[in-house]
Biotite code that builds the C-alpha atoms (Angstrom):
import biotite.structure as struc

atoms = struc.array([
    struc.Atom([-14.785, -51.331, -43.758], chain_id="A", res_id=1, res_name="MET", atom_name="CA", element="C"),
    struc.Atom([-17.072, -53.974, -45.280], chain_id="A", res_id=2, res_name="THR", atom_name="CA", element="C"),
    struc.Atom([-17.789, -57.280, -43.570], chain_id="A", res_id=3, res_name="THR", atom_name="CA", element="C"),
    struc.Atom([-16.025, -59.055, -46.420], chain_id="A", res_id=4, res_name="GLU", atom_name="CA", element="C"),
    struc.Atom([-12.771, -57.154, -45.798], chain_id="A", res_id=5, res_name="SER", atom_name="CA", element="C"),
    struc.Atom([-12.597, -57.982, -42.059], chain_id="A", res_id=6, res_name="VAL", atom_name="CA", element="C"),
    struc.Atom([-10.074, -60.680, -41.175], chain_id="A", res_id=7, res_name="ARG", atom_name="CA", element="C"),
    struc.Atom([-11.330, -63.010, -38.448], chain_id="A", res_id=8, res_name="ARG", atom_name="CA", element="C"),
    struc.Atom([-8.410, -64.518, -36.542], chain_id="A", res_id=9, res_name="ILE", atom_name="CA", element="C"),
    struc.Atom([-8.424, -67.982, -34.985], chain_id="A", res_id=10, res_name="LYS", atom_name="CA", element="C"),
    struc.Atom([-5.271, -70.064, -34.566], chain_id="A", res_id=11, res_name="THR", atom_name="CA", element="C"),
    struc.Atom([-4.757, -73.671, -33.504], chain_id="A", res_id=12, res_name="HIS", atom_name="CA", element="C"),
    struc.Atom([-1.036, -73.304, -32.827], chain_id="A", res_id=13, res_name="GLU", atom_name="CA", element="C"),
    struc.Atom([0.425, -70.784, -30.330], chain_id="A", res_id=14, res_name="PRO", atom_name="CA", element="C"),
    struc.Atom([0.801, -67.432, -32.080], chain_id="A", res_id=15, res_name="THR", atom_name="CA", element="C"),
    struc.Atom([2.740, -64.367, -30.925], chain_id="A", res_id=16, res_name="SER", atom_name="CA", element="C"),
    struc.Atom([0.772, -61.206, -30.006], chain_id="A", res_id=17, res_name="TYR", atom_name="CA", element="C"),
    struc.Atom([2.411, -57.931, -28.980], chain_id="A", res_id=18, res_name="GLN", atom_name="CA", element="C"),
    struc.Atom([1.356, -56.295, -25.741], chain_id="A", res_id=19, res_name="LEU", atom_name="CA", element="C"),
    struc.Atom([0.688, -52.602, -26.434], chain_id="A", res_id=20, res_name="THR", atom_name="CA", element="C"),
    struc.Atom([-0.845, -51.193, -23.213], chain_id="A", res_id=21, res_name="ALA", atom_name="CA", element="C"),
    struc.Atom([-1.501, -52.117, -19.582], chain_id="A", res_id=22, res_name="ILE", atom_name="CA", element="C"),
    struc.Atom([-4.300, -50.637, -17.448], chain_id="A", res_id=23, res_name="THR", atom_name="CA", element="C"),
    struc.Atom([-4.353, -51.054, -13.653], chain_id="A", res_id=24, res_name="HIS", atom_name="CA", element="C"),
    struc.Atom([-7.940, -51.974, -12.746], chain_id="A", res_id=25, res_name="ASP", atom_name="CA", element="C"),
    struc.Atom([-7.493, -52.806, -9.054], chain_id="A", res_id=26, res_name="THR", atom_name="CA", element="C"),
    struc.Atom([-4.542, -53.355, -6.713], chain_id="A", res_id=27, res_name="HIS", atom_name="CA", element="C"),
    struc.Atom([-3.916, -56.815, -8.231], chain_id="A", res_id=28, res_name="ASP", atom_name="CA", element="C"),
    struc.Atom([-5.845, -56.844, -11.523], chain_id="A", res_id=29, res_name="THR", atom_name="CA", element="C"),
    struc.Atom([-4.692, -55.424, -14.842], chain_id="A", res_id=30, res_name="ARG", atom_name="CA", element="C"),
    struc.Atom([-6.110, -55.244, -18.352], chain_id="A", res_id=31, res_name="THR", atom_name="CA", element="C"),
    struc.Atom([-3.589, -56.155, -21.041], chain_id="A", res_id=32, res_name="PHE", atom_name="CA", element="C"),
    struc.Atom([-4.201, -54.877, -24.578], chain_id="A", res_id=33, res_name="ARG", atom_name="CA", element="C"),
    struc.Atom([-2.758, -56.885, -27.457], chain_id="A", res_id=34, res_name="PHE", atom_name="CA", element="C"),
    struc.Atom([-2.236, -55.790, -31.039], chain_id="A", res_id=35, res_name="ASP", atom_name="CA", element="C"),
    struc.Atom([-4.048, -57.157, -34.077], chain_id="A", res_id=36, res_name="LEU", atom_name="CA", element="C"),
    struc.Atom([-3.796, -55.969, -37.691], chain_id="A", res_id=37, res_name="PRO", atom_name="CA", element="C"),
    struc.Atom([-6.042, -52.939, -38.231], chain_id="A", res_id=38, res_name="THR", atom_name="CA", element="C"),
    struc.Atom([-8.366, -54.959, -40.475], chain_id="A", res_id=39, res_name="ASP", atom_name="CA", element="C"),
    struc.Atom([-8.627, -57.913, -38.085], chain_id="A", res_id=40, res_name="ALA", atom_name="CA", element="C"),
    struc.Atom([-10.715, -59.081, -35.126], chain_id="A", res_id=41, res_name="THR", atom_name="CA", element="C"),
    struc.Atom([-10.784, -62.279, -33.097], chain_id="A", res_id=42, res_name="LEU", atom_name="CA", element="C"),
    struc.Atom([-13.141, -64.906, -34.516], chain_id="A", res_id=43, res_name="ASP", atom_name="CA", element="C"),
    struc.Atom([-15.279, -65.369, -31.409], chain_id="A", res_id=44, res_name="MET", atom_name="CA", element="C"),
    struc.Atom([-18.658, -65.003, -29.756], chain_id="A", res_id=45, res_name="LEU", atom_name="CA", element="C"),
    struc.Atom([-19.078, -63.313, -26.339], chain_id="A", res_id=46, res_name="PRO", atom_name="CA", element="C"),
    struc.Atom([-17.798, -65.800, -23.759], chain_id="A", res_id=47, res_name="GLY", atom_name="CA", element="C"),
    struc.Atom([-15.287, -67.679, -25.944], chain_id="A", res_id=48, res_name="ASP", atom_name="CA", element="C"),
    struc.Atom([-11.694, -67.902, -24.692], chain_id="A", res_id=49, res_name="TYR", atom_name="CA", element="C"),
    struc.Atom([-8.013, -67.972, -25.630], chain_id="A", res_id=50, res_name="LEU", atom_name="CA", element="C"),
    struc.Atom([-5.171, -70.064, -24.243], chain_id="A", res_id=51, res_name="TYR", atom_name="CA", element="C"),
    struc.Atom([-2.028, -68.283, -23.055], chain_id="A", res_id=52, res_name="ILE", atom_name="CA", element="C"),
    struc.Atom([1.085, -70.436, -23.535], chain_id="A", res_id=53, res_name="HIS", atom_name="CA", element="C"),
    struc.Atom([4.374, -70.009, -21.680], chain_id="A", res_id=54, res_name="ALA", atom_name="CA", element="C"),
    struc.Atom([7.432, -71.951, -20.582], chain_id="A", res_id=55, res_name="THR", atom_name="CA", element="C"),
    struc.Atom([7.850, -71.501, -16.833], chain_id="A", res_id=56, res_name="ILE", atom_name="CA", element="C"),
    struc.Atom([10.632, -73.194, -14.839], chain_id="A", res_id=57, res_name="ASN", atom_name="CA", element="C"),
    struc.Atom([11.361, -75.312, -17.899], chain_id="A", res_id=58, res_name="GLY", atom_name="CA", element="C"),
    struc.Atom([7.804, -76.584, -18.250], chain_id="A", res_id=59, res_name="LYS", atom_name="CA", element="C"),
    struc.Atom([5.220, -75.729, -20.903], chain_id="A", res_id=60, res_name="SER", atom_name="CA", element="C"),
    struc.Atom([2.106, -74.252, -19.324], chain_id="A", res_id=61, res_name="VAL", atom_name="CA", element="C"),
    struc.Atom([-1.181, -73.030, -20.791], chain_id="A", res_id=62, res_name="LYS", atom_name="CA", element="C"),
    struc.Atom([-4.244, -71.490, -19.182], chain_id="A", res_id=63, res_name="ARG", atom_name="CA", element="C"),
    struc.Atom([-7.581, -70.279, -20.606], chain_id="A", res_id=64, res_name="PRO", atom_name="CA", element="C"),
    struc.Atom([-8.546, -66.586, -20.444], chain_id="A", res_id=65, res_name="TYR", atom_name="CA", element="C"),
    struc.Atom([-11.678, -64.967, -21.832], chain_id="A", res_id=66, res_name="THR", atom_name="CA", element="C"),
    struc.Atom([-11.110, -61.639, -23.609], chain_id="A", res_id=67, res_name="PRO", atom_name="CA", element="C"),
    struc.Atom([-12.787, -58.787, -21.757], chain_id="A", res_id=68, res_name="SER", atom_name="CA", element="C"),
    struc.Atom([-12.930, -56.671, -24.922], chain_id="A", res_id=69, res_name="SER", atom_name="CA", element="C"),
    struc.Atom([-16.107, -56.907, -26.956], chain_id="A", res_id=70, res_name="MET", atom_name="CA", element="C"),
    struc.Atom([-16.178, -59.383, -29.836], chain_id="A", res_id=71, res_name="PRO", atom_name="CA", element="C"),
    struc.Atom([-15.761, -57.526, -33.103], chain_id="A", res_id=72, res_name="GLY", atom_name="CA", element="C"),
    struc.Atom([-13.215, -55.045, -31.689], chain_id="A", res_id=73, res_name="ALA", atom_name="CA", element="C"),
    struc.Atom([-10.901, -54.183, -34.581], chain_id="A", res_id=74, res_name="MET", atom_name="CA", element="C"),
    struc.Atom([-7.135, -54.019, -34.303], chain_id="A", res_id=75, res_name="GLY", atom_name="CA", element="C"),
    struc.Atom([-6.827, -55.186, -30.690], chain_id="A", res_id=76, res_name="TYR", atom_name="CA", element="C"),
    struc.Atom([-8.161, -57.395, -27.913], chain_id="A", res_id=77, res_name="PHE", atom_name="CA", element="C"),
    struc.Atom([-7.999, -57.131, -24.116], chain_id="A", res_id=78, res_name="ASP", atom_name="CA", element="C"),
    struc.Atom([-7.395, -59.670, -21.371], chain_id="A", res_id=79, res_name="LEU", atom_name="CA", element="C"),
    struc.Atom([-8.207, -58.722, -17.772], chain_id="A", res_id=80, res_name="THR", atom_name="CA", element="C"),
    struc.Atom([-6.167, -60.827, -15.361], chain_id="A", res_id=81, res_name="VAL", atom_name="CA", element="C"),
    struc.Atom([-5.911, -60.918, -11.566], chain_id="A", res_id=82, res_name="LYS", atom_name="CA", element="C"),
    struc.Atom([-2.467, -61.785, -10.159], chain_id="A", res_id=83, res_name="ARG", atom_name="CA", element="C"),
    struc.Atom([-2.530, -64.864, -7.933], chain_id="A", res_id=84, res_name="TYR", atom_name="CA", element="C"),
    struc.Atom([0.551, -65.798, -5.940], chain_id="A", res_id=85, res_name="GLU", atom_name="CA", element="C"),
    struc.Atom([0.152, -69.447, -6.955], chain_id="A", res_id=86, res_name="ASN", atom_name="CA", element="C"),
    struc.Atom([-1.026, -68.601, -10.486], chain_id="A", res_id=87, res_name="GLY", atom_name="CA", element="C"),
    struc.Atom([1.784, -69.446, -12.899], chain_id="A", res_id=88, res_name="LEU", atom_name="CA", element="C"),
    struc.Atom([0.331, -67.693, -15.951], chain_id="A", res_id=89, res_name="ILE", atom_name="CA", element="C"),
    struc.Atom([-1.198, -64.771, -14.053], chain_id="A", res_id=90, res_name="SER", atom_name="CA", element="C"),
    struc.Atom([2.184, -63.970, -12.476], chain_id="A", res_id=91, res_name="LYS", atom_name="CA", element="C"),
    struc.Atom([3.903, -64.441, -15.841], chain_id="A", res_id=92, res_name="TYR", atom_name="CA", element="C"),
    struc.Atom([1.514, -62.025, -17.548], chain_id="A", res_id=93, res_name="LEU", atom_name="CA", element="C"),
    struc.Atom([1.817, -59.423, -14.776], chain_id="A", res_id=94, res_name="HIS", atom_name="CA", element="C"),
    struc.Atom([5.587, -59.498, -15.307], chain_id="A", res_id=95, res_name="ASP", atom_name="CA", element="C"),
    struc.Atom([5.237, -58.502, -18.971], chain_id="A", res_id=96, res_name="GLN", atom_name="CA", element="C"),
    struc.Atom([5.777, -54.943, -20.245], chain_id="A", res_id=97, res_name="LYS", atom_name="CA", element="C"),
    struc.Atom([4.380, -53.005, -23.190], chain_id="A", res_id=98, res_name="ALA", atom_name="CA", element="C"),
    struc.Atom([6.255, -54.185, -26.282], chain_id="A", res_id=99, res_name="GLY", atom_name="CA", element="C"),
    struc.Atom([6.646, -57.764, -25.040], chain_id="A", res_id=100, res_name="ASP", atom_name="CA", element="C"),
    struc.Atom([5.106, -60.640, -26.981], chain_id="A", res_id=101, res_name="LYS", atom_name="CA", element="C"),
    struc.Atom([2.882, -63.380, -25.568], chain_id="A", res_id=102, res_name="VAL", atom_name="CA", element="C"),
    struc.Atom([1.954, -66.702, -27.181], chain_id="A", res_id=103, res_name="LEU", atom_name="CA", element="C"),
    struc.Atom([-1.745, -67.513, -27.485], chain_id="A", res_id=104, res_name="MET", atom_name="CA", element="C"),
    struc.Atom([-3.995, -69.909, -29.375], chain_id="A", res_id=105, res_name="SER", atom_name="CA", element="C"),
    struc.Atom([-7.703, -69.804, -30.129], chain_id="A", res_id=106, res_name="GLY", atom_name="CA", element="C"),
    struc.Atom([-10.275, -68.454, -29.641], chain_id="A", res_id=107, res_name="PRO", atom_name="CA", element="C"),
    struc.Atom([-11.870, -71.674, -28.435], chain_id="A", res_id=108, res_name="LYS", atom_name="CA", element="C"),
    struc.Atom([-15.595, -72.135, -28.092], chain_id="A", res_id=109, res_name="GLN", atom_name="CA", element="C"),
    struc.Atom([-16.760, -71.675, -24.518], chain_id="A", res_id=110, res_name="GLY", atom_name="CA", element="C"),
    struc.Atom([-20.199, -71.302, -22.990], chain_id="A", res_id=111, res_name="GLY", atom_name="CA", element="C"),
    struc.Atom([-21.117, -68.186, -24.918], chain_id="A", res_id=112, res_name="HIS", atom_name="CA", element="C"),
    struc.Atom([-23.957, -65.807, -25.634], chain_id="A", res_id=113, res_name="TRP", atom_name="CA", element="C"),
    struc.Atom([-25.899, -66.067, -28.896], chain_id="A", res_id=114, res_name="VAL", atom_name="CA", element="C"),
    struc.Atom([-28.184, -63.147, -29.792], chain_id="A", res_id=115, res_name="ASP", atom_name="CA", element="C"),
    struc.Atom([-31.832, -63.979, -29.110], chain_id="A", res_id=116, res_name="GLY", atom_name="CA", element="C"),
    struc.Atom([-31.153, -66.925, -26.811], chain_id="A", res_id=117, res_name="MET", atom_name="CA", element="C"),
    struc.Atom([-32.962, -65.325, -23.832], chain_id="A", res_id=118, res_name="ALA", atom_name="CA", element="C"),
    struc.Atom([-34.984, -62.301, -22.714], chain_id="A", res_id=119, res_name="LYS", atom_name="CA", element="C"),
    struc.Atom([-33.666, -62.428, -19.134], chain_id="A", res_id=120, res_name="LYS", atom_name="CA", element="C"),
    struc.Atom([-29.987, -63.065, -18.460], chain_id="A", res_id=121, res_name="VAL", atom_name="CA", element="C"),
    struc.Atom([-28.455, -63.696, -15.050], chain_id="A", res_id=122, res_name="GLY", atom_name="CA", element="C"),
    struc.Atom([-24.734, -63.515, -14.294], chain_id="A", res_id=123, res_name="PHE", atom_name="CA", element="C"),
    struc.Atom([-23.175, -64.981, -11.139], chain_id="A", res_id=124, res_name="VAL", atom_name="CA", element="C"),
    struc.Atom([-19.470, -64.181, -10.908], chain_id="A", res_id=125, res_name="ALA", atom_name="CA", element="C"),
    struc.Atom([-16.711, -64.460, -8.359], chain_id="A", res_id=126, res_name="GLY", atom_name="CA", element="C"),
    struc.Atom([-13.479, -62.461, -8.709], chain_id="A", res_id=127, res_name="GLY", atom_name="CA", element="C"),
    struc.Atom([-12.015, -62.724, -12.201], chain_id="A", res_id=128, res_name="THR", atom_name="CA", element="C"),
    struc.Atom([-14.943, -64.928, -13.206], chain_id="A", res_id=129, res_name="GLY", atom_name="CA", element="C"),
    struc.Atom([-16.313, -61.548, -14.246], chain_id="A", res_id=130, res_name="ILE", atom_name="CA", element="C"),
    struc.Atom([-14.210, -61.427, -17.428], chain_id="A", res_id=131, res_name="THR", atom_name="CA", element="C"),
    struc.Atom([-16.512, -63.485, -19.672], chain_id="A", res_id=132, res_name="PRO", atom_name="CA", element="C"),
    struc.Atom([-19.472, -61.638, -18.170], chain_id="A", res_id=133, res_name="MET", atom_name="CA", element="C"),
    struc.Atom([-18.150, -58.186, -19.073], chain_id="A", res_id=134, res_name="ILE", atom_name="CA", element="C"),
    struc.Atom([-17.748, -59.218, -22.685], chain_id="A", res_id=135, res_name="SER", atom_name="CA", element="C"),
    struc.Atom([-21.335, -60.514, -22.852], chain_id="A", res_id=136, res_name="ILE", atom_name="CA", element="C"),
    struc.Atom([-22.817, -57.549, -20.951], chain_id="A", res_id=137, res_name="ILE", atom_name="CA", element="C"),
    struc.Atom([-20.983, -55.004, -23.110], chain_id="A", res_id=138, res_name="ARG", atom_name="CA", element="C"),
    struc.Atom([-22.181, -56.805, -26.244], chain_id="A", res_id=139, res_name="TRP", atom_name="CA", element="C"),
    struc.Atom([-25.859, -56.877, -25.214], chain_id="A", res_id=140, res_name="ILE", atom_name="CA", element="C"),
    struc.Atom([-25.967, -53.272, -23.990], chain_id="A", res_id=141, res_name="LEU", atom_name="CA", element="C"),
    struc.Atom([-24.015, -51.834, -26.948], chain_id="A", res_id=142, res_name="ALA", atom_name="CA", element="C"),
    struc.Atom([-26.501, -53.419, -29.334], chain_id="A", res_id=143, res_name="ARG", atom_name="CA", element="C"),
    struc.Atom([-29.602, -52.515, -27.289], chain_id="A", res_id=144, res_name="ASN", atom_name="CA", element="C"),
    struc.Atom([-30.695, -56.128, -27.491], chain_id="A", res_id=145, res_name="LEU", atom_name="CA", element="C"),
    struc.Atom([-34.064, -57.079, -26.031], chain_id="A", res_id=146, res_name="ASP", atom_name="CA", element="C"),
    struc.Atom([-32.730, -58.629, -22.822], chain_id="A", res_id=147, res_name="ALA", atom_name="CA", element="C"),
    struc.Atom([-32.812, -57.674, -19.138], chain_id="A", res_id=148, res_name="GLU", atom_name="CA", element="C"),
    struc.Atom([-29.527, -58.278, -17.300], chain_id="A", res_id=149, res_name="LEU", atom_name="CA", element="C"),
    struc.Atom([-29.006, -59.248, -13.652], chain_id="A", res_id=150, res_name="PHE", atom_name="CA", element="C"),
    struc.Atom([-25.456, -59.417, -12.228], chain_id="A", res_id=151, res_name="LEU", atom_name="CA", element="C"),
    struc.Atom([-24.515, -60.882, -8.834], chain_id="A", res_id=152, res_name="VAL", atom_name="CA", element="C"),
    struc.Atom([-20.795, -60.267, -8.267], chain_id="A", res_id=153, res_name="PHE", atom_name="CA", element="C"),
    struc.Atom([-18.847, -61.651, -5.280], chain_id="A", res_id=154, res_name="ALA", atom_name="CA", element="C"),
    struc.Atom([-15.482, -60.325, -4.074], chain_id="A", res_id=155, res_name="ASN", atom_name="CA", element="C"),
    struc.Atom([-13.407, -60.271, -0.914], chain_id="A", res_id=156, res_name="LYS", atom_name="CA", element="C"),
    struc.Atom([-13.300, -56.491, -0.424], chain_id="A", res_id=157, res_name="THR", atom_name="CA", element="C"),
    struc.Atom([-14.596, -53.337, -2.070], chain_id="A", res_id=158, res_name="GLU", atom_name="CA", element="C"),
    struc.Atom([-11.123, -52.741, -3.552], chain_id="A", res_id=159, res_name="ALA", atom_name="CA", element="C"),
    struc.Atom([-11.367, -56.073, -5.407], chain_id="A", res_id=160, res_name="ASP", atom_name="CA", element="C"),
    struc.Atom([-14.423, -55.117, -7.496], chain_id="A", res_id=161, res_name="ILE", atom_name="CA", element="C"),
    struc.Atom([-13.219, -55.217, -11.114], chain_id="A", res_id=162, res_name="ILE", atom_name="CA", element="C"),
    struc.Atom([-14.835, -52.755, -13.584], chain_id="A", res_id=163, res_name="PHE", atom_name="CA", element="C"),
    struc.Atom([-16.693, -51.064, -10.727], chain_id="A", res_id=164, res_name="ARG", atom_name="CA", element="C"),
    struc.Atom([-16.962, -47.691, -12.490], chain_id="A", res_id=165, res_name="GLU", atom_name="CA", element="C"),
    struc.Atom([-18.389, -49.403, -15.546], chain_id="A", res_id=166, res_name="GLU", atom_name="CA", element="C"),
    struc.Atom([-21.043, -51.175, -13.469], chain_id="A", res_id=167, res_name="TRP", atom_name="CA", element="C"),
    struc.Atom([-22.064, -47.827, -11.989], chain_id="A", res_id=168, res_name="GLU", atom_name="CA", element="C"),
    struc.Atom([-22.277, -46.268, -15.471], chain_id="A", res_id=169, res_name="GLN", atom_name="CA", element="C"),
    struc.Atom([-24.436, -49.114, -16.762], chain_id="A", res_id=170, res_name="HIS", atom_name="CA", element="C"),
    struc.Atom([-26.778, -48.743, -13.783], chain_id="A", res_id=171, res_name="LEU", atom_name="CA", element="C"),
    struc.Atom([-27.200, -45.042, -14.567], chain_id="A", res_id=172, res_name="ARG", atom_name="CA", element="C"),
    struc.Atom([-27.619, -45.477, -18.333], chain_id="A", res_id=173, res_name="LYS", atom_name="CA", element="C"),
    struc.Atom([-29.575, -48.721, -18.702], chain_id="A", res_id=174, res_name="HIS", atom_name="CA", element="C"),
    struc.Atom([-32.835, -49.528, -16.930], chain_id="A", res_id=175, res_name="GLN", atom_name="CA", element="C"),
    struc.Atom([-32.404, -53.111, -18.128], chain_id="A", res_id=176, res_name="THR", atom_name="CA", element="C"),
    struc.Atom([-29.183, -53.612, -16.139], chain_id="A", res_id=177, res_name="PHE", atom_name="CA", element="C"),
    struc.Atom([-29.190, -54.623, -12.459], chain_id="A", res_id=178, res_name="HIS", atom_name="CA", element="C"),
    struc.Atom([-26.153, -55.264, -10.267], chain_id="A", res_id=179, res_name="CYS", atom_name="CA", element="C"),
    struc.Atom([-25.769, -56.637, -6.730], chain_id="A", res_id=180, res_name="TYR", atom_name="CA", element="C"),
    struc.Atom([-22.373, -56.889, -5.020], chain_id="A", res_id=181, res_name="HIS", atom_name="CA", element="C"),
    struc.Atom([-21.481, -59.400, -2.301], chain_id="A", res_id=182, res_name="VAL", atom_name="CA", element="C"),
    struc.Atom([-18.360, -58.795, -0.166], chain_id="A", res_id=183, res_name="LEU", atom_name="CA", element="C"),
    struc.Atom([-16.676, -61.141, 2.303], chain_id="A", res_id=184, res_name="GLU", atom_name="CA", element="C"),
    struc.Atom([-15.151, -58.174, 4.153], chain_id="A", res_id=185, res_name="HIS", atom_name="CA", element="C"),
    struc.Atom([-17.390, -55.147, 3.585], chain_id="A", res_id=186, res_name="PRO", atom_name="CA", element="C"),
    struc.Atom([-16.633, -51.616, 4.764], chain_id="A", res_id=187, res_name="PRO", atom_name="CA", element="C"),
    struc.Atom([-18.678, -49.971, 7.496], chain_id="A", res_id=188, res_name="ALA", atom_name="CA", element="C"),
    struc.Atom([-22.121, -49.017, 6.259], chain_id="A", res_id=189, res_name="GLY", atom_name="CA", element="C"),
    struc.Atom([-22.070, -51.444, 3.322], chain_id="A", res_id=190, res_name="TRP", atom_name="CA", element="C"),
    struc.Atom([-25.663, -51.823, 2.077], chain_id="A", res_id=191, res_name="ALA", atom_name="CA", element="C"),
    struc.Atom([-25.426, -54.840, -0.229], chain_id="A", res_id=192, res_name="GLN", atom_name="CA", element="C"),
    struc.Atom([-24.507, -58.509, 0.264], chain_id="A", res_id=193, res_name="GLY", atom_name="CA", element="C"),
    struc.Atom([-22.167, -59.734, 3.010], chain_id="A", res_id=194, res_name="VAL", atom_name="CA", element="C"),
    struc.Atom([-20.296, -63.030, 3.172], chain_id="A", res_id=195, res_name="GLY", atom_name="CA", element="C"),
    struc.Atom([-20.917, -65.581, 0.424], chain_id="A", res_id=196, res_name="ARG", atom_name="CA", element="C"),
    struc.Atom([-23.580, -65.820, -2.271], chain_id="A", res_id=197, res_name="ILE", atom_name="CA", element="C"),
    struc.Atom([-26.562, -67.576, -0.674], chain_id="A", res_id=198, res_name="THR", atom_name="CA", element="C"),
    struc.Atom([-29.728, -69.126, -2.095], chain_id="A", res_id=199, res_name="GLU", atom_name="CA", element="C"),
    struc.Atom([-31.647, -66.125, -0.763], chain_id="A", res_id=200, res_name="GLU", atom_name="CA", element="C"),
    struc.Atom([-29.402, -63.730, -2.695], chain_id="A", res_id=201, res_name="ILE", atom_name="CA", element="C"),
    struc.Atom([-29.837, -65.808, -5.855], chain_id="A", res_id=202, res_name="LEU", atom_name="CA", element="C"),
    struc.Atom([-33.603, -65.900, -5.393], chain_id="A", res_id=203, res_name="ARG", atom_name="CA", element="C"),
    struc.Atom([-33.864, -62.141, -4.856], chain_id="A", res_id=204, res_name="ARG", atom_name="CA", element="C"),
    struc.Atom([-31.387, -60.855, -7.446], chain_id="A", res_id=205, res_name="HIS", atom_name="CA", element="C"),
    struc.Atom([-31.622, -63.204, -10.433], chain_id="A", res_id=206, res_name="LEU", atom_name="CA", element="C"),
    struc.Atom([-34.439, -63.541, -12.961], chain_id="A", res_id=207, res_name="PRO", atom_name="CA", element="C"),
    struc.Atom([-36.933, -66.312, -12.222], chain_id="A", res_id=208, res_name="SER", atom_name="CA", element="C"),
    struc.Atom([-36.399, -69.710, -13.846], chain_id="A", res_id=209, res_name="PRO", atom_name="CA", element="C"),
    struc.Atom([-38.238, -70.152, -17.127], chain_id="A", res_id=210, res_name="GLY", atom_name="CA", element="C"),
    struc.Atom([-37.916, -70.782, -20.852], chain_id="A", res_id=211, res_name="PRO", atom_name="CA", element="C"),
    struc.Atom([-36.738, -67.209, -21.530], chain_id="A", res_id=212, res_name="GLU", atom_name="CA", element="C"),
    struc.Atom([-34.043, -67.164, -18.812], chain_id="A", res_id=213, res_name="THR", atom_name="CA", element="C"),
    struc.Atom([-30.378, -68.193, -19.015], chain_id="A", res_id=214, res_name="VAL", atom_name="CA", element="C"),
    struc.Atom([-27.695, -67.865, -16.355], chain_id="A", res_id=215, res_name="LEU", atom_name="CA", element="C"),
    struc.Atom([-23.940, -67.502, -16.824], chain_id="A", res_id=216, res_name="PHE", atom_name="CA", element="C"),
    struc.Atom([-21.875, -68.810, -13.918], chain_id="A", res_id=217, res_name="LEU", atom_name="CA", element="C"),
    struc.Atom([-18.116, -68.287, -13.550], chain_id="A", res_id=218, res_name="CYS", atom_name="CA", element="C"),
    struc.Atom([-15.759, -68.105, -10.591], chain_id="A", res_id=219, res_name="GLY", atom_name="CA", element="C"),
    struc.Atom([-13.203, -69.983, -8.490], chain_id="A", res_id=220, res_name="PRO", atom_name="CA", element="C"),
    struc.Atom([-13.598, -73.775, -8.555], chain_id="A", res_id=221, res_name="THR", atom_name="CA", element="C"),
    struc.Atom([-14.711, -74.092, -4.873], chain_id="A", res_id=222, res_name="PRO", atom_name="CA", element="C"),
    struc.Atom([-17.534, -71.638, -5.601], chain_id="A", res_id=223, res_name="MET", atom_name="CA", element="C"),
    struc.Atom([-18.929, -73.366, -8.666], chain_id="A", res_id=224, res_name="MET", atom_name="CA", element="C"),
    struc.Atom([-20.359, -76.713, -7.498], chain_id="A", res_id=225, res_name="SER", atom_name="CA", element="C"),
    struc.Atom([-22.267, -75.324, -4.480], chain_id="A", res_id=226, res_name="PRO", atom_name="CA", element="C"),
    struc.Atom([-23.724, -72.523, -6.627], chain_id="A", res_id=227, res_name="LEU", atom_name="CA", element="C"),
    struc.Atom([-24.776, -74.931, -9.368], chain_id="A", res_id=228, res_name="GLU", atom_name="CA", element="C"),
    struc.Atom([-26.487, -77.097, -6.744], chain_id="A", res_id=229, res_name="ALA", atom_name="CA", element="C"),
    struc.Atom([-28.233, -74.030, -5.271], chain_id="A", res_id=230, res_name="SER", atom_name="CA", element="C"),
    struc.Atom([-29.431, -72.899, -8.702], chain_id="A", res_id=231, res_name="LEU", atom_name="CA", element="C"),
    struc.Atom([-30.750, -76.380, -9.515], chain_id="A", res_id=232, res_name="ASN", atom_name="CA", element="C"),
    struc.Atom([-32.548, -76.357, -6.168], chain_id="A", res_id=233, res_name="GLY", atom_name="CA", element="C"),
    struc.Atom([-34.176, -73.035, -7.049], chain_id="A", res_id=234, res_name="LEU", atom_name="CA", element="C"),
    struc.Atom([-35.596, -74.560, -10.234], chain_id="A", res_id=235, res_name="GLY", atom_name="CA", element="C"),
    struc.Atom([-33.094, -73.547, -12.913], chain_id="A", res_id=236, res_name="TYR", atom_name="CA", element="C"),
    struc.Atom([-32.601, -76.353, -15.421], chain_id="A", res_id=237, res_name="SER", atom_name="CA", element="C"),
    struc.Atom([-29.119, -77.604, -16.229], chain_id="A", res_id=238, res_name="GLU", atom_name="CA", element="C"),
    struc.Atom([-29.663, -76.426, -19.823], chain_id="A", res_id=239, res_name="GLN", atom_name="CA", element="C"),
    struc.Atom([-30.249, -72.857, -18.643], chain_id="A", res_id=240, res_name="SER", atom_name="CA", element="C"),
    struc.Atom([-26.969, -72.653, -16.665], chain_id="A", res_id=241, res_name="ILE", atom_name="CA", element="C"),
    struc.Atom([-24.006, -71.811, -18.908], chain_id="A", res_id=242, res_name="ILE", atom_name="CA", element="C"),
    struc.Atom([-20.366, -72.042, -17.834], chain_id="A", res_id=243, res_name="LEU", atom_name="CA", element="C"),
    struc.Atom([-18.181, -69.769, -20.024], chain_id="A", res_id=244, res_name="PRO", atom_name="CA", element="C"),
])
């Protein structure tokens, strides 16, 4: 298929997409695959996002979600969503079945990756903050781009680590990929980070600040401000810290 014949989809109004498959990633996280025409892909860069729209308890609700599938995927896109008890849209999506239709708009421009923007790329993620990161990491590795990748990923328990098998595969296949996990409640014998992400962990497991370094930061709201302050204190400029 030529570039000219590819349809690039972006909508401003909520548009219906059919759910075709559901994969169980962890005990509370699923990847939802949605159908696109066979000649179509989402018009997005790695890190851009969609809005899911729903009417819940009589009220219109929308929330942003970053596709976990790689930009350029033809005929489908994936959303990886963790179910939160107080998350209106996450619970709504987890209640859907294959064949159901979900309203979405976008993609919208988020803090995204642009090829050539850096030689060293750090990722600091908490929980489902990993979803924009997986899209960017998959993109860079699939294209063998000249960039070294450093992921620091925080979760509550080992069972909460989303895409864990994929991280292990990347570590085996790519010398340019590094990954460090931090767990609040680690199992016995755990050899990586324990508790929360600290300045020492950031210093040891991210690339050094500099003109060829960018960092992507995404996670729960209480995590973000302290981490941004820590990164600024370690010498990373505000321009080098990107929030997808």
